[in-house]
C-alpha positions as CSV (number, residue, x, y, z in Angstrom):
1,M,1.8,6.8,-10.7
2,V,5.3,5.3,-11.2
3,C,8.4,5.6,-9.0
4,K,11.5,5.5,-11.3
5,N,13.7,7.1,-8.6
6,G,13.0,8.4,-5.2
7,D,14.8,8.2,-1.9
8,L,14.0,5.5,0.6
9,P,14.9,6.0,4.2
10,H,17.7,3.7,5.1
11,D,17.5,3.7,8.9
12,K,14.6,2.4,11.0
13,A,14.0,4.5,14.0
14,N,13.7,2.7,17.4
15,S,10.2,4.2,17.8
16,D,8.9,2.7,14.5
17,P,6.3,0.0,14.9
18,E,7.0,-3.5,13.9
19,L,5.9,-4.5,10.4
20,V,4.2,-7.9,10.3
21,E,3.7,-10.2,7.4
22,L,0.0,-10.7,6.6
23,G,-1.6,-13.8,5.2
24,L,-4.7,-16.1,5.2
25,A,-5.4,-15.8,9.0
26,D,-5.3,-12.0,8.7
27,S,-7.7,-11.9,5.7
28,P,-10.9,-10.9,7.7
29,E,-9.0,-8.0,9.3
30,M,-7.5,-6.9,6.0
31,L,-10.9,-6.9,4.3
32,A,-12.4,-5.0,7.2
33,L,-9.7,-2.3,7.1
34,A,-9.9,-2.0,3.3
35,T,-13.8,-1.8,3.5
36,L,-13.4,1.0,6.1
37,T,-10.7,3.0,4.2
38,K,-11.6,2.2,0.6
39,P,-8.0,2.1,-0.9
40,G,-9.4,0.5,-4.1
41,P,-10.7,-2.9,-5.0
42,F,-9.9,-5.5,-2.3
43,G,-11.6,-8.8,-1.8
44,T,-11.4,-11.8,0.5
45,R,-8.7,-13.4,-1.6
46,T,-6.8,-10.3,-2.7
47,H,-3.9,-11.1,-0.3
48,E,-3.2,-14.2,-2.4
49,L,-2.1,-12.0,-5.3
50,G,1.1,-10.8,-3.5
51,A,2.8,-10.1,-0.2
52,Y,1.1,-7.8,2.3
53,V,2.6,-6.2,5.5
54,G,0.8,-4.5,8.3
55,I,1.1,-2.7,11.5
56,R,-0.8,-3.8,14.6
57,C,-1.7,-1.7,17.6
58,E,-2.9,-3.5,20.7
59,G,-3.3,-6.6,18.6
60,K,-5.6,-4.9,15.9
61,L,-4.6,-4.4,12.3
62,V,-4.4,-0.6,11.9
63,A,-2.4,-0.2,8.7
64,M,-1.4,-2.3,5.7
65,A,0.1,-2.2,2.2
66,G,1.2,-4.9,-0.3
67,V,1.7,-5.8,-3.9
68,R,-0.8,-7.1,-6.4
69,L,-0.6,-6.6,-10.1
70,K,2.7,-7.4,-11.9
71,V,3.6,-6.6,-15.4
72,P,7.1,-7.0,-16.9
73,G,9.4,-4.7,-15.0
74,Y,6.7,-3.2,-12.8
75,T,4.8,-4.2,-9.6
76,E,1.8,-2.4,-8.2
77,V,1.8,-1.2,-4.7
78,S,-1.7,-2.1,-3.4
79,A,-4.1,-1.4,-0.5
80,V,-2.2,1.3,1.2
81,C,-4.5,2.1,4.1
82,T,-4.5,3.3,7.7
83,H,-7.4,3.2,10.1
84,P,-8.8,6.7,10.6
85,N,-7.8,6.6,14.4
86,H,-4.1,6.1,13.4
87,I,-3.6,8.6,10.6
88,G,-0.7,11.0,10.9
89,K,1.7,8.5,12.6
90,G,3.7,7.8,9.5
91,Y,2.4,4.2,9.1
92,A,1.7,4.6,5.4
93,R,5.3,5.9,4.8
94,L,6.8,3.0,6.7
95,L,4.7,0.4,4.8
96,M,5.3,2.0,1.4
97,T,9.1,2.2,2.1
98,E,9.2,-1.5,2.9
99,I,7.1,-2.5,-0.1
100,M,9.1,-0.3,-2.5
101,R,12.4,-1.8,-1.1
102,R,11.1,-5.3,-1.9
103,I,10.0,-4.3,-5.4
104,R,13.4,-2.7,-6.1
105,E,15.3,-5.7,-4.8
106,R,13.7,-7.7,-7.6
107,G,14.9,-5.1,-10.1
108,E,11.3,-3.9,-10.7
109,T,9.7,-0.5,-10.7
110,P,7.0,0.4,-8.1
111,M,3.7,1.7,-9.6
112,L,0.3,2.4,-8.1
113,H,-3.1,3.9,-8.9
114,V,-4.6,6.6,-6.7
115,R,-7.7,8.7,-7.0
116,Q,-6.8,12.3,-8.0
117,D,-9.0,13.7,-5.2
118,N,-7.0,11.7,-2.5
119,A,-4.7,14.7,-1.9
120,R,-3.1,13.2,1.3
121,A,-2.1,10.0,-0.5
122,V,-0.9,11.8,-3.7
123,E,1.3,14.1,-1.5
124,L,2.8,11.1,0.3
125,Y,3.5,9.2,-2.9
126,E,5.1,12.3,-4.5
127,R,7.4,12.7,-1.4
128,L,8.4,9.1,-2.0
129,G,9.3,9.8,-5.6
130,F,6.2,8.7,-7.5
131,R,5.2,10.8,-10.5
132,T,1.9,10.8,-12.4
133,R,2.3,8.6,-15.5
134,K,-1.2,8.7,-16.8
135,Q,-4.6,9.9,-15.7
136,M,-7.4,7.5,-16.3
137,H,-11.0,6.8,-15.4
138,F,-11.8,3.5,-13.8
139,A,-15.2,1.8,-13.3
140,V,-16.0,-1.2,-11.2
141,L,-18.7,-3.4,-12.8
142,R,-20.6,-5.9,-10.7
143,K,-23.1,-8.5,-11.7
144,I,-26.6,-7.7,-10.5
């Protein structure tokens, strides 16, 4: 999906949780959250490919999103995920909005990949202005 346009909320509500920058020290929690929620390929060093932000609740990482793949003019929004106990609080929207703002500030276009059967995510992405660019089939190959 690609977001050529789309409205980004301009005002941060006082009730919105604080977004925190994630890095090396957060890698184990990031990997655990990605393993639990399965947003797509995410390894122990994926956070090194771009900037990631998260939301903590009682000290625990409960949601995150970041950037990974970059091609001329486009940056991939990556690892958008929320712990199942925190779904429905608007965390993914807050994180996506921040990541998209950063991408656009660089004059680039946000893009992402999402499984077609992930209706909740597709609906959010469409509300944020993303449109399907191409449907593809992906396979992850691992050495035995």
